Residue, then its C-alpha position, 0 to 999 in steps of 0.5 A: x596543487x598541493x597535498x592539503x587541497x585533496x584532504x590529505x590524499x584520502x580516497x572518495x569513499x572515506x568521506x561520509x558525505x559521499x555515502x550520505x548522497x549515495x544512501x538516499x537514492x539506493x534506499x529509494x530503489x530498494x524500497x521500490x523493489x520491496x513494494x513491487x514484491x508486495x504487490x505481486x505476492x498479495x494482489x487484491x481480490x476483484x469483486x464482480x457484480x455477480x460475486x456482490x449479488x451473491x454476498x447480498x443474497x447470502x446476507x439476506x438469508x442470514x436475516x441481516x439487514x446490513x452487511x459488514x463494511x469490508x464487504x461493501x463497494x468502496x463508495x458505499x462503505x465510504x458513505x457509511x464508514x462511521x456506523x460500520x455497516x452498509x444497509x442492503x438495498x431492496 
């Protein structure tokens, strides 16, 4: 084996392609930890049926005929996304 076959005896960490191969998975692992931290630090509030009923009653007491879309269940909000409001059922 002559000296030219190993690119003048340089170590593996001196080649840019090696770092390109290592950087891809390393970035994915770091992004996974960031996502895990964000998921644990700010969980979504769980809306129960009781909380939903209280929201509807409070909206009716204010004299409104529709509730804001951000307070509606996902399926209803999806069906009324273009209007921005969800009609309150009777």
